[in-house]
N, C-alpha and C positions, 0 to 999 in steps of 0.2 A: 503495500499500499504505499510504501514512498515515505516521504519525510512531511507529508500536508499537515498533520498536528502541530509542529515546531512552527508553521507560517502564521502570518497576522490575520490571516481570514479566516472565518468562523467554520471548521468542518462539521457536517451533519453526515453520519455514513450511516447507511441502508445497509441492511444485514446481509448482504447477496443474496443468493435466492430467496432468500428470506422476506424481502422486500413487500410492501402493498401494490405495487403497479409496476415496477420494472426488475429486471433480474442485473444491474448495475451493481459493481461492488465498489465501486469509484465513489468515494464522499463528493458531496456536492455541497455548493458554496449555498448559503444561508441568506436570504436577504432580510430578514429579520432580525436582524443582529440585537435590536432593543429586547425583545421579546428572550432572547436565552441570555443576554445580560442580567435581566431582572430574575430568572432564574438563580443565575449564578450567586446574586447579593442577598437575595432573600434566604431567610433562617430555613434552618434543619431542625425536624425534631429528632429526639432521642428514639425516636419507633423505627426498627428496623425488624423485616421479616426475611424468610427464605424461600424462593421461589424454584421448582425444579421443573424442569420442561425436559421432556423427551423426543430429539429429531426423528422423525420417519422419512423415508422416500416421498419425494413431493412437498414435503412438509414446509413452511415457512416460519418464518420466528415471529412475523406480524409486528415490528416494532421498527423505529425509526430512532437514532441514538446521537446525542451531540457530545463532542468530545473535545469543548472548550475548557472544560476548566483542566484539564491533561491526565487527572488523578481518577477520576470518576466517570460512569457516563451518564449522562440527562436523557430522561424520553423525552424524545421530542414530538411524536408520532405514536397513536396505538391503532392499528388496523381495525377492519370489523371483522376479518377472517385471520386468522393463522394461531399460532401455538399460545400467542399472548391471549387472545379474544378465546380461546379454549381454556386456558388456566383462570381467566377472569369469568367467566361463565361457571366455573366449577368450584371455583372461590372467592366468591364477592369481598368476602372480610378480608381479603389478601389480593385485591383486584391491582393492576400494574397502570398509572394513571400517567397521563403529560405531566410534565415538571419532577416525577419521583428520579431519583437517584440508583443507579447500579453502583454497590461500592464493591461489589468483587463477583467473579467468575469464575468458579471452579478453583478457588482459592486462590485465585490471581486478584491483585489489588495494587490501587496508587498509580497505575498506569493505563492511563484510557487505550491507548493501542491494542497493550499484552490482552485489556478483557473483549476490546472489539474482534480480534483474531481468533478470540478463543470460543465468543458467539458464534462463527464464521463457520471454524474448524471443528468444533469438540460436537460430540453426538447428543451427549448428556449434558444440560446447563444448569448448576447450581448457584443462583443468582442471588447475593444477600441486596437488599431494597431497602431504601430510604424514604421516607416521605417528608415534603418540604412541609414548610408551616402554611404556606397559601399555596394549596395544591390544584385551584381554581384557575389558574393564569387562563387568560384568551390569548391565545398564539394564531 
């Protein structure tokens, strides 16, 4: 994926074939930088939970994430279909929402690129999530 996260623009990575509408694995530039900056500066709660997703042939992760912070992934989009939507339907009390942070993926933490690669490459995803205090952001 190169060195996109180290540049000055805000990378949003769509999880490869796990995307809502396209199969590109390349980060795409985000035009609403103000919304993501608001996500970054808003407070986070101590509320953390674990999400376990199992990929299967033809499955899509069903979310886009922002790597702006460099240390966590911020959920920028949750698709109507895919593993994330399936998780949300089965676990409404632990549903993944826009603005939530992914703190670790399969034990990888502190490096957004490593976590993004794990989301793309690994078959089973053990995600540690954190909800921001203001999860009703208008993106």
